C-alpha positions in Angstrom: -130.4 -47.5 -65.4 -130.9 -44.3 -63.0 -130.3 -44.6 -59.3 -134.1 -43.5 -57.7 -133.9 -40.9 -55.2 -134.4 -42.3 -51.6 -137.3 -39.8 -50.5 -140.0 -38.2 -52.8 -142.6 -36.1 -51.5 -145.7 -36.1 -54.3 -149.6 -36.4 -54.8 -151.2 -39.7 -55.6 -152.8 -39.2 -59.1 -154.0 -42.9 -59.9 -155.2 -46.0 -57.9 -155.6 -49.3 -60.0 -156.1 -52.5 -58.3 -154.6 -56.2 -60.4 -156.0 -59.0 -58.4 -153.8 -58.9 -55.1 -151.4 -56.1 -57.0 -152.1 -52.3 -55.9 -150.5 -49.8 -58.1 -150.0 -46.1 -57.0 -148.9 -43.3 -59.9 -147.3 -40.4 -58.0 -146.1 -36.9 -59.5 -143.4 -35.1 -57.6 -143.6 -31.4 -57.2 -141.4 -31.6 -60.9 -144.2 -33.4 -62.8 -142.3 -36.5 -62.8 -144.4 -39.4 -62.3 -143.6 -42.6 -60.0 -145.7 -45.6 -60.3 -145.0 -48.2 -57.2 -147.0 -51.5 -57.0 -147.4 -53.6 -54.0 -148.5 -57.0 -53.4 -151.7 -57.2 -50.8 -152.2 -60.8 -49.0 -154.2 -62.3 -46.3 -151.1 -61.8 -43.6 -151.0 -57.9 -44.5 -153.2 -55.0 -43.5 -153.7 -52.9 -46.2 -154.8 -49.2 -45.1 -155.8 -47.4 -47.7 -154.5 -43.9 -49.8 -156.6 -41.3 -51.6 -156.4 -40.4 -54.7 -155.3 -36.8 -54.7 -153.7 -37.1 -51.3 -150.0 -36.4 -50.6 -148.2 -39.1 -49.8 -144.1 -39.3 -49.4 -142.3 -42.5 -51.4 -139.2 -43.8 -49.8 -137.0 -46.6 -52.2 -135.2 -48.5 -49.8 -132.7 -52.0 -51.1 -135.1 -51.7 -54.7 -138.7 -51.4 -52.9 -140.8 -48.4 -52.8 -142.7 -47.4 -49.8 -145.3 -45.6 -49.4 -145.7 -43.1 -46.5 -148.0 -40.9 -45.4 -146.8 -37.3 -46.2 -144.8 -35.6 -44.8 -142.7 -36.8 -41.6 -144.9 -39.6 -40.1 -142.9 -42.8 -41.1 -145.8 -45.1 -39.6 -145.9 -47.2 -42.9 -149.1 -47.2 -43.9 -149.2 -49.4 -47.2 -148.1 -52.7 -45.8 -147.9 -53.3 -42.6 -147.4 -56.6 -41.3 -150.3 -58.1 -38.4 
């Protein structure tokens, strides 16, 4: 088991959807690929990221969170209404 870093800056390589799950593949500047899956339901607003967009991945308590990059701390992927 390897500990994930707290923050990773990278570019979205791939976005895929499976039912209510959206999956991002983000590649950092060293070429390492991170996969983040989020569950999207009716109570959650989902603001779309584009393929090729530079984002920040934050890993907190085992959750993969996606932020716009760099700096803005607003959470765009999953936001409670």
